[in-house]
N, C-alpha and C positions, 0 to 999 in steps of 0.2 A: 681369772679374769675379773677385772675391776668393773664395778657397776658405775655407770655414769650417774652423777648426781643431777637430779632434775631441779632446775631453777623454777621454783614456783613463786611467781611474783603475784602479789595481790595489788589490786588497783583500788585507789580511793574512789569515793563516790563521784567526785568532780572529774576524775580521769575517765570513768565509765560514761559519764554524761557527755563529755567531749567526744569520745569514741562513737557513741550512739548518734550524736548530732552529725558527725562526719559521715557515718554510714547513711543516715537519713538524707543528707545533702547529695550524696552520690546516687542514691536511689531516685531522688528528685530530678537530677540531671539525666539519668537514664530514662526516666519516664518522659521528660521533655523531648529527648532525642527520639524516643519511640513515636511520639505524636508527630514530630516533623517527618519521620519516615512514612507514617500512615498517610499524612496529607500529600506527600510526594507520590506515593503509590496511587492515591485516588486521582491525582492530576494526570499521572501516566495512563491510568485506565481510561479516563475521559478522552485523552488524546488518541489512544489506541482505538477507541470506538469511533471517533471522528474519521480517522484514517480508514478504518474498516468500511464505514459508510461511503467514503469517497471511492474506495476500490470497487465496491459494489456498483456505484454509478458508472465508473469507467468500464467495468465489465459489460454493463447493459448497453452502453454506447458502442463498444466494440462489436457486440452481437448485432446491433442495428447496422453498423458499417459493413460487417460481413454479409448480412442479408442484402444490403444495397450492392455490394460488389458482385454477388451472385446474379442479381437482377441485371446489372450492367453487362456482365459477361454474356448473359443469355441474349440481351438485345444486340450486342455486338456480333454475336455468332449468327444472328439472323440477317445482318447487313451484308451487302456485296462488297468484296474488297476492291481496292482502287484499280488493280490490273484487270479484273473481270469487268469492271465498269468501263474502263477505257476500250476494251475489246468490243463490248456491246455498243458503245458509242460509235466506234468505227463502222460496225456492221449497219447500224441505223443510218449513218451518213451515206454509206455505200448504197443501201436500199433506196434512200431518198433520191440519190442521183440517178439510179436506174429508173425509178418511177418518173422522174422529171424528163429523162431522155425518151422514154416510151410514150409519154403523153404529148410530147411535142411533135 
């Protein structure tokens, strides 16, 4: 089996400087991107907190509405329905007529 020859290339000082500058530039771009991502994340977190507060407010309002509905249902259940009222009204009219006829 043949051994592969390794191509060992040596770089000049200028080539190494260029490579290092390129690596540094790429790290700089990466760091800038990371800062943009962090700012975006902070903005999203603030927006999420605002939405969370609004949801809490809405939940509190819904609870009050629910309490009001229960109170309204209770008041309605204490009322006489229309049919019963009409029956009572007819009875009162009938009784008034009887009283008028007896008093005359």
